[in-house]
C-alpha positions as CSV (number, residue, x, y, z in Angstrom):
1,X,-57.0,24.0,3.9
2,X,-54.4,25.1,1.4
3,X,-54.3,24.5,-2.2
4,X,-51.7,23.9,-5.1
5,X,-53.1,24.5,-8.7
6,X,-56.7,23.9,-7.5
7,X,-56.0,21.0,-5.5
8,X,-56.0,20.5,-1.7
9,X,-53.0,19.8,0.2
10,X,-54.4,18.6,3.5
11,X,-57.0,16.1,4.7
12,X,-60.3,17.4,5.4
13,X,-63.7,15.8,6.3
14,X,-65.0,16.6,2.8
15,X,-61.9,14.7,1.2
16,X,-62.6,11.7,3.5
17,X,-66.2,11.8,2.4
18,X,-65.3,11.8,-1.1
19,X,-62.6,8.9,-0.8
20,X,-65.5,6.7,1.2
21,X,-67.9,7.2,-1.7
22,X,-65.2,6.3,-4.4
23,X,-64.0,3.5,-2.2
24,X,-67.6,2.3,-2.1
25,X,-67.8,2.0,-5.8
26,X,-64.8,-0.3,-5.9
27,X,-66.2,-2.3,-2.9
28,X,-69.4,-2.7,-4.9
29,X,-67.4,-4.1,-8.0
30,X,-65.2,-6.5,-5.7
31,X,-68.4,-7.6,-3.8
32,X,-70.2,-8.5,-7.3
33,X,-67.1,-10.4,-8.6
34,X,-66.6,-12.4,-5.5
35,X,-70.1,-13.3,-4.9
36,X,-70.9,-14.5,-8.3
37,X,-67.7,-16.6,-8.3
38,X,-68.7,-18.9,-5.3
39,X,-72.2,-19.1,-6.7
40,X,-71.1,-20.5,-9.9
41,X,-71.5,-24.1,-9.4
42,X,-75.0,-23.6,-8.1
43,X,-75.8,-21.5,-11.1
44,X,-74.6,-24.2,-13.3
45,X,-76.8,-26.9,-11.7
46,X,-79.9,-24.7,-11.7
47,X,-79.5,-23.8,-15.3
48,X,-77.9,-26.8,-16.7
49,X,-74.8,-25.0,-18.3
50,X,-71.7,-26.5,-19.5
51,X,-68.2,-25.2,-18.5
52,X,-68.0,-23.1,-21.7
53,X,-71.5,-21.5,-21.0
54,X,-70.8,-21.1,-17.3
55,X,-67.9,-19.1,-17.8
56,X,-69.9,-16.6,-19.9
57,X,-71.7,-15.7,-16.4
58,X,-68.1,-14.2,-15.5
59,X,-67.0,-13.2,-19.0
60,X,-70.3,-11.4,-20.0
61,X,-69.7,-9.0,-17.2
62,X,-66.0,-8.7,-17.7
63,X,-66.5,-8.2,-21.4
64,X,-69.1,-5.4,-21.0
65,X,-66.8,-3.8,-18.4
66,X,-63.6,-4.1,-20.5
67,X,-65.1,-3.5,-23.8
68,X,-66.6,0.1,-23.0
69,X,-63.9,1.1,-20.6
70,X,-62.2,3.3,-22.9
71,X,-65.4,5.0,-23.9
72,X,-66.3,5.4,-20.3
73,X,-62.9,7.1,-19.5
74,X,-63.3,9.6,-22.2
75,X,-66.9,10.1,-21.3
76,X,-65.7,11.0,-17.9
77,X,-63.2,13.4,-19.1
78,X,-65.6,15.2,-21.7
79,X,-69.0,15.1,-20.0
80,X,-68.0,15.2,-16.2
81,X,-66.8,12.7,-13.9
82,X,-69.5,13.3,-11.3
83,X,-72.3,12.9,-13.6
84,X,-71.2,9.9,-15.4
85,X,-70.5,8.4,-11.9
86,X,-74.0,8.9,-10.9
87,X,-75.7,7.7,-13.9
88,X,-73.8,4.6,-14.3
89,X,-74.4,3.8,-10.6
90,X,-78.1,4.2,-11.2
91,X,-78.1,1.8,-14.1
92,X,-75.9,-0.7,-12.1
93,X,-78.4,-1.0,-9.3
94,X,-81.4,-1.5,-11.7
95,X,-79.6,-4.2,-13.8
96,X,-78.4,-5.8,-10.7
97,X,-81.9,-6.2,-9.6
98,X,-83.3,-7.5,-13.0
99,X,-80.2,-10.0,-13.2
100,X,-81.3,-11.7,-9.9
101,X,-84.9,-12.0,-11.2
102,X,-84.3,-13.6,-15.0
103,X,-84.9,-17.4,-15.4
104,X,-82.9,-18.3,-18.4
105,X,-79.1,-18.4,-19.0
106,X,-79.3,-16.1,-22.0
107,X,-81.1,-13.5,-20.0
108,X,-78.7,-13.7,-17.1
109,X,-75.7,-13.5,-19.5
110,X,-77.3,-10.4,-21.1
111,X,-77.9,-8.8,-17.9
112,X,-74.5,-9.4,-16.7
113,X,-73.1,-7.8,-19.7
114,X,-75.2,-4.6,-19.4
115,X,-74.0,-4.4,-15.7
116,X,-70.5,-4.6,-17.0
117,X,-71.1,-1.7,-19.4
118,X,-72.5,0.3,-16.4
119,X,-69.4,-0.5,-14.3
120,X,-67.2,0.5,-17.4
121,X,-68.5,4.0,-16.8
122,X,-68.3,3.9,-12.9
123,X,-64.6,2.8,-12.8
124,X,-62.8,5.2,-14.7
125,X,-64.9,8.0,-13.4
126,X,-64.2,6.9,-9.9
127,X,-60.6,6.5,-10.4
128,X,-60.2,9.7,-12.1
129,X,-62.1,11.5,-9.4
130,X,-59.6,10.3,-6.9
131,X,-56.5,11.1,-9.0
132,X,-57.8,14.7,-9.6
133,X,-58.9,15.3,-6.1
134,X,-55.7,14.1,-4.5
135,X,-52.4,15.4,-5.8
136,X,-49.6,13.1,-6.7
137,X,-47.3,12.1,-3.8
138,X,-48.0,11.4,-0.3
139,X,-51.7,12.4,-0.5
140,X,-52.5,10.3,-3.4
141,X,-50.5,7.3,-2.1
142,X,-52.5,7.5,1.0
143,X,-55.7,7.8,-0.9
144,X,-54.8,4.6,-3.0
145,X,-54.1,2.6,0.0
146,X,-57.4,3.5,1.7
147,X,-59.3,3.0,-1.8
148,X,-57.6,-0.5,-1.9
149,X,-58.8,-1.3,1.5
150,X,-62.4,-0.8,0.3
151,X,-61.8,-3.1,-2.6
152,X,-60.3,-5.9,-0.3
153,X,-63.2,-5.5,2.2
154,X,-65.8,-5.9,-0.6
155,X,-64.1,-8.9,-1.9
156,X,-63.9,-10.5,1.6
157,X,-67.4,-9.5,2.5
158,X,-68.5,-10.8,-0.8
159,X,-67.0,-14.3,-0.1
160,X,-68.8,-14.6,3.2
161,X,-72.1,-13.3,2.0
162,X,-71.9,-15.5,-1.2
163,X,-71.3,-18.6,1.0
164,X,-74.2,-17.8,3.2
165,X,-76.7,-16.7,0.6
166,X,-75.9,-19.5,-1.8
167,X,-77.0,-21.8,0.9
168,X,-80.4,-20.1,0.9
169,X,-80.6,-19.5,-2.9
170,X,-78.1,-18.5,-5.6
171,X,-80.2,-15.6,-6.9
172,X,-79.6,-13.7,-3.7
173,X,-75.9,-13.4,-4.7
174,X,-77.2,-11.4,-7.8
175,X,-79.7,-9.2,-5.9
176,X,-77.6,-7.9,-3.0
177,X,-75.6,-5.5,-5.2
178,X,-78.6,-3.6,-6.0
179,X,-79.3,-2.0,-2.7
180,X,-75.5,-1.8,-2.1
181,X,-75.3,0.3,-5.3
182,X,-78.4,2.5,-4.2
183,X,-76.6,3.2,-1.0
184,X,-73.4,4.4,-2.8
185,X,-75.5,6.4,-5.3
186,X,-77.1,8.4,-2.4
187,X,-73.9,9.0,-0.8
188,X,-72.3,10.3,-4.0
189,X,-75.2,12.7,-4.5
190,X,-74.6,14.2,-1.0
191,X,-70.8,14.2,-0.9
192,X,-69.3,14.6,-4.4
193,X,-69.3,18.4,-5.0
194,X,-70.9,19.7,-8.1
195,X,-68.2,22.2,-8.9
196,X,-66.6,20.2,-11.8
197,X,-67.3,21.4,-15.3
198,X,-67.4,19.1,-18.1
199,X,-64.6,19.7,-20.8
200,X,-66.5,20.4,-24.0
201,X,-64.1,22.8,-25.7
202,X,-64.1,21.3,-29.4
203,X,-63.6,17.6,-28.0
204,X,-65.9,14.7,-29.2
205,X,-66.4,11.1,-28.7
206,X,-64.4,8.7,-31.0
207,X,-67.4,6.5,-31.4
208,X,-66.1,4.6,-34.5
209,X,-62.8,3.8,-32.7
210,X,-65.0,2.7,-29.5
211,X,-67.2,0.4,-31.7
212,X,-64.1,-1.0,-33.6
213,X,-62.0,-1.8,-30.4
214,X,-65.0,-3.1,-28.5
215,X,-66.0,-5.5,-31.4
216,X,-62.4,-6.7,-31.5
217,X,-62.3,-7.6,-27.8
218,X,-65.8,-9.4,-27.9
219,X,-65.0,-11.4,-31.0
220,X,-61.5,-12.3,-29.7
221,X,-63.0,-14.0,-26.4
222,X,-65.9,-15.4,-28.2
223,X,-63.5,-17.1,-30.7
224,X,-61.3,-18.5,-28.0
225,X,-64.1,-19.9,-26.3
226,X,-65.9,-21.6,-29.2
227,X,-62.6,-22.8,-30.7
228,X,-62.7,-25.9,-28.5
229,X,-66.0,-27.0,-30.1
230,X,-65.4,-25.7,-33.6
231,X,-61.6,-26.7,-33.7
232,X,-58.5,-24.6,-33.4
233,X,-57.6,-25.1,-37.1
234,X,-61.5,-24.9,-38.4
235,X,-62.4,-22.3,-40.9
236,X,-64.6,-20.6,-38.2
237,X,-62.0,-20.2,-35.7
238,X,-59.4,-18.9,-38.3
239,X,-62.0,-16.5,-40.0
240,X,-62.8,-15.1,-36.4
241,X,-59.1,-14.5,-35.7
242,X,-58.8,-13.0,-39.0
243,X,-61.8,-10.6,-38.1
244,X,-60.3,-9.8,-34.8
245,X,-57.2,-8.6,-36.6
246,X,-59.1,-6.6,-39.2
247,X,-60.9,-4.8,-36.4
248,X,-57.7,-4.1,-34.7
249,X,-56.3,-2.7,-37.8
250,X,-59.3,-0.6,-38.3
251,X,-59.1,0.6,-34.8
252,X,-55.4,1.8,-35.6
253,X,-56.4,3.7,-38.7
254,X,-59.2,5.4,-37.1
255,X,-57.1,6.5,-34.0
256,X,-54.3,7.7,-36.3
257,X,-56.5,9.9,-38.3
258,X,-58.9,11.1,-35.7
259,X,-58.3,14.8,-34.3
260,X,-59.7,13.4,-30.9
261,X,-58.9,9.8,-30.6
262,X,-60.1,7.5,-28.1
263,X,-56.7,6.2,-27.2
264,X,-53.9,8.6,-28.3
265,X,-51.1,6.1,-29.0
266,X,-48.3,8.6,-27.7
267,X,-49.5,7.6,-24.2
268,X,-47.9,4.5,-24.6
269,X,-44.5,6.0,-24.8
270,X,-44.4,5.8,-21.0
271,X,-42.5,2.5,-19.9
272,X,-44.2,2.6,-16.6
273,X,-47.8,2.7,-18.1
274,X,-46.8,-0.2,-20.2
275,X,-45.6,-2.3,-17.5
276,X,-48.7,-1.2,-15.2
277,X,-51.1,-2.3,-17.9
278,X,-49.2,-5.8,-18.6
279,X,-49.3,-6.1,-15.0
280,X,-53.0,-5.6,-14.7
281,X,-53.6,-8.2,-17.6
282,X,-51.5,-10.9,-15.7
283,X,-52.6,-10.2,-12.1
284,X,-56.2,-10.0,-12.6
285,X,-56.3,-12.5,-15.6
286,X,-54.6,-15.3,-13.7
287,X,-56.5,-14.5,-10.3
288,X,-60.1,-14.7,-12.0
289,X,-59.1,-18.0,-13.9
290,X,-57.7,-19.5,-10.6
291,X,-60.9,-18.6,-8.5
292,X,-63.0,-20.1,-11.4
293,X,-61.0,-23.5,-11.4
294,X,-60.7,-23.7,-7.7
295,X,-64.2,-23.2,-7.0
296,X,-65.2,-25.9,-9.1
297,X,-62.3,-28.1,-7.6
298,X,-63.6,-27.5,-4.2
299,X,-67.4,-27.9,-4.7
300,X,-67.5,-30.3,-7.4
301,X,-64.5,-32.4,-7.1
302,X,-64.1,-32.3,-3.1
303,X,-67.9,-31.6,-2.4
304,X,-67.2,-28.6,-0.1
305,X,-70.1,-26.4,0.5
306,X,-70.5,-22.7,-0.9
307,X,-69.7,-21.5,2.6
308,X,-66.6,-23.5,3.0
309,X,-65.4,-22.5,-0.4
310,X,-65.9,-18.8,0.4
311,X,-64.1,-19.0,3.8
312,X,-61.2,-20.9,2.0
313,X,-60.7,-17.8,0.0
314,X,-61.1,-15.3,2.9
315,X,-57.7,-15.1,4.2
316,X,-56.6,-13.6,0.7
317,X,-59.1,-10.7,1.3
318,X,-57.9,-10.1,4.9
319,X,-54.4,-9.9,4.0
320,X,-55.1,-7.3,1.2
321,X,-57.2,-5.3,3.6
322,X,-54.5,-5.2,6.5
323,X,-51.7,-4.6,3.9
324,X,-53.5,-1.8,2.2
325,X,-53.6,0.3,5.2
326,X,-49.7,0.6,5.0
327,X,-49.3,0.8,1.0
328,X,-49.1,4.8,1.2
329,X,-46.1,4.6,3.2
330,X,-44.6,1.6,1.5
331,X,-45.0,3.2,-1.9
332,X,-43.5,6.3,-0.6
333,X,-40.5,4.6,0.8
334,X,-40.1,1.7,-1.9
335,X,-41.8,3.0,-4.9
336,X,-44.4,1.2,-7.2
337,X,-41.8,-0.6,-9.3
338,X,-40.0,-2.5,-6.5
339,X,-43.4,-3.4,-4.9
340,X,-44.9,-4.5,-8.2
341,X,-42.1,-7.0,-8.6
342,X,-42.4,-8.3,-5.2
343,X,-46.1,-8.8,-5.8
344,X,-45.6,-10.9,-8.9
345,X,-42.9,-13.0,-7.2
346,X,-45.7,-13.8,-4.7
347,X,-48.3,-14.5,-7.3
348,X,-46.0,-17.0,-9.3
349,X,-45.0,-18.8,-5.9
350,X,-48.7,-19.1,-4.9
351,X,-49.6,-20.9,-8.1
352,X,-46.5,-23.0,-7.9
353,X,-47.4,-24.1,-4.6
354,X,-51.2,-25.1,-5.6
355,X,-49.8,-27.2,-8.4
356,X,-49.1,-29.8,-5.5
357,X,-52.7,-30.1,-4.8
358,X,-54.1,-33.6,-4.8
359,X,-57.7,-35.0,-5.1
360,X,-58.3,-34.5,-1.5
361,X,-57.7,-30.8,-0.7
362,X,-54.8,-30.2,1.7
363,X,-55.8,-26.8,3.1
364,X,-53.2,-26.1,5.9
365,X,-50.2,-27.4,3.7
366,X,-51.2,-26.3,0.2
367,X,-54.3,-24.2,0.0
368,X,-53.7,-21.7,2.7
369,X,-50.1,-20.7,1.8
370,X,-51.2,-20.2,-1.8
371,X,-54.1,-18.0,-0.7
372,X,-52.0,-15.9,1.7
373,X,-49.4,-15.5,-1.0
374,X,-52.2,-14.4,-3.5
375,X,-53.3,-11.8,-0.9
376,X,-49.8,-10.5,-0.7
377,X,-49.6,-10.2,-4.4
378,X,-53.0,-8.2,-4.7
379,X,-52.3,-6.1,-1.7
380,X,-48.9,-5.1,-3.0
381,X,-49.8,-5.0,-6.7
382,X,-53.0,-3.3,-7.1
383,X,-52.1,0.0,-5.4
384,X,-48.6,0.1,-6.9
385,X,-49.7,-0.5,-10.3
386,X,-52.5,2.0,-10.0
387,X,-50.0,4.6,-8.9
388,X,-47.7,3.9,-11.9
389,X,-50.3,3.9,-14.4
390,X,-51.6,7.5,-13.6
391,X,-48.3,9.0,-12.6
392,X,-47.6,12.4,-14.4
393,X,-50.8,12.4,-16.4
394,X,-52.5,15.7,-16.8
395,X,-55.9,16.1,-15.2
396,X,-57.6,16.3,-18.7
397,X,-56.4,12.8,-19.6
398,X,-56.8,11.0,-16.0
399,X,-60.2,9.4,-17.3
400,X,-58.2,7.9,-20.3
401,X,-55.3,6.7,-18.0
402,X,-57.8,5.2,-15.6
403,X,-59.7,3.5,-18.2
404,X,-56.7,1.9,-20.0
405,X,-55.7,0.4,-16.7
406,X,-59.2,-0.9,-16.0
407,X,-59.4,-2.2,-19.5
408,X,-56.2,-4.1,-19.0
409,X,-57.7,-5.5,-15.8
410,X,-61.1,-6.5,-17.3
411,X,-60.2,-7.6,-20.8
412,X,-57.1,-9.5,-19.5
413,X,-59.4,-11.4,-17.2
414,X,-61.9,-12.1,-19.8
415,X,-59.2,-13.4,-22.3
416,X,-57.2,-15.5,-19.9
417,X,-60.2,-17.0,-18.5
418,X,-61.5,-18.0,-21.9
419,X,-58.1,-19.7,-22.8
420,X,-58.1,-21.5,-19.4
421,X,-61.5,-22.6,-19.9
422,X,-60.8,-24.0,-23.3
423,X,-57.8,-25.8,-21.9
424,X,-60.0,-27.3,-19.1
425,X,-62.3,-28.4,-21.8
426,X,-59.8,-29.8,-24.1
427,X,-58.5,-32.0,-21.3
428,X,-62.1,-33.4,-20.9
429,X,-63.0,-32.1,-17.3
430,X,-66.5,-32.0,-18.2
431,X,-66.8,-35.5,-19.6
432,X,-64.8,-37.4,-17.0
433,X,-66.2,-38.9,-13.6
434,X,-63.1,-40.0,-11.7
435,X,-62.0,-37.5,-9.3
436,X,-58.3,-38.2,-10.3
437,X,-59.1,-37.9,-14.2
438,X,-60.9,-34.4,-13.3
439,X,-57.8,-33.1,-11.4
440,X,-55.5,-34.3,-14.3
441,X,-57.8,-32.3,-16.7
442,X,-57.3,-29.2,-14.6
443,X,-53.5,-29.5,-14.1
444,X,-52.7,-28.1,-17.7
445,X,-54.8,-25.0,-16.9
446,X,-53.1,-24.4,-13.6
447,X,-49.9,-24.6,-15.3
448,X,-50.9,-22.0,-17.9
449,X,-52.1,-19.6,-15.2
450,X,-48.7,-20.0,-13.7
451,X,-47.1,-19.3,-16.8
452,X,-48.9,-16.1,-17.5
453,X,-48.3,-15.0,-14.0
454,X,-44.6,-15.6,-14.7
455,X,-44.7,-13.4,-17.7
456,X,-46.1,-10.7,-15.5
457,X,-43.3,-11.2,-13.2
458,X,-40.6,-10.9,-16.0
459,X,-42.4,-7.7,-17.0
460,X,-42.4,-6.3,-13.4
461,X,-38.6,-7.2,-12.9
462,X,-37.7,-5.7,-16.2
463,X,-38.7,-2.3,-14.5
464,X,-35.9,-2.8,-11.8
465,X,-33.5,-3.2,-14.6
466,X,-34.5,-0.1,-16.2
467,X,-34.6,1.7,-13.1
468,X,-30.6,0.8,-12.6
469,X,-30.1,1.8,-16.1
470,X,-31.9,5.1,-16.1
471,X,-32.2,6.4,-12.6
472,X,-33.4,9.9,-13.3
473,X,-36.2,8.6,-15.5
474,X,-37.6,6.2,-13.0
475,X,-37.1,8.6,-10.2
476,X,-40.2,10.1,-11.5
477,X,-42.2,6.9,-11.3
478,X,-41.1,5.9,-7.7
479,X,-43.6,8.6,-6.6
480,X,-41.7,10.3,-3.6
481,X,-42.6,13.4,-1.8
482,X,-42.7,15.8,-4.8
483,X,-45.6,15.4,-7.2
484,X,-44.7,14.3,-10.8
485,X,-45.8,16.6,-13.7
486,X,-46.3,16.2,-17.3
487,X,-43.2,17.8,-18.2
488,X,-41.4,15.3,-16.1
489,X,-42.9,12.4,-17.8
490,X,-42.0,13.9,-21.0
491,X,-38.3,14.1,-19.8
492,X,-38.6,10.5,-18.9
493,X,-39.8,9.6,-22.3
494,X,-36.7,11.5,-23.9
495,X,-34.3,9.7,-21.6
496,X,-35.7,6.4,-22.3
497,X,-35.4,7.1,-26.0
């Protein structure tokens, strides 16, 4: 086994073991998201939830996840990636068990939030362990492609399991992640080496910044969700939005004055990182909202079973799993910028296709093409955005880069879902009885999802234009055979300026 600057440059059984464990953590997250999504109608009936309350089953997890990701990333950098990975996995397992046993909506949402907090420490630790173990270039590209396969497999497995388990009882969909997390935890203890040292040299947590930005994100989504009942022009809504603005301003002041900020704003000088994070918001935000709506559409409007609904989404997971096996070679040949652009074109076309849906679902002509296109979008988009978001970042900041990317995914999902839910409630979907009227109430939300995806597409396409204008700068971000360096990224920033 050879080494360059402390990193291996050839595949070994130890590297494969580490990659399997890290992929297992991503699989666990995908498993949880897909299982809960299909079970939502059953949870709604059992607990008597409204549409606005039901979305908090999803948003509670996503907000805990997204709200603490930046702190989780810094914790991985300062306290040790392996240590934070193991502790957070243990918490995830315990809270998964508790969430499946509670009997009230408030306790379930609370458990989902805490579970999301645990995931906020797992995700950046996992992703930064990957990026610090595998050097930039072909090895990291291949590692990310295998990593994505685990996520797709977890999503697909979660769909099938959720359909089967929901028929038995919706609580099982919340309980299954507990033993799965325990298996990953045991494997991590055995396979991830202890050699890493925590970086304590004068660095500290930016707790005031973490509190300010977490409070801002929580208040923002709460305001959007509650605005439908309180009124968009009400004093409560306007005051809440003002509170969000104040918290974000406070966060900005804290970061600018901190000697060790939670988020050094200089990192956003990278155009590739900005595009990757906008892409993460729009990719995951539109998908989680689409799944929320279509699950309601199929089970409530068309009276499909939970298993049939799960199988309807399954082709997307299969496409992602198959495509991910080739992503290392595709990224090396075409670069993440081109692949991200193609991914968003597929995503927009998928949502446009589904706008043709009628009261009676036409699976072969409408749903299946849309689901396959969504699979292509995720298969191409996740790996390429992940590579672009972490390219050229020093090892000491990989936790930060990973947490920024994951934050965009999770907070984007929460905010877009909250807005989509507000649009559905405004259309009266929870009050009408006629199937055609219900579908009419859904359509504005589907149009909104399509528009958000189109914004992501335009941002991704702007990367192609920038590449043509500044070929030297973007050559760094194409992730060819030679690894990018921090100096190369700084050269890119100067060229862009």
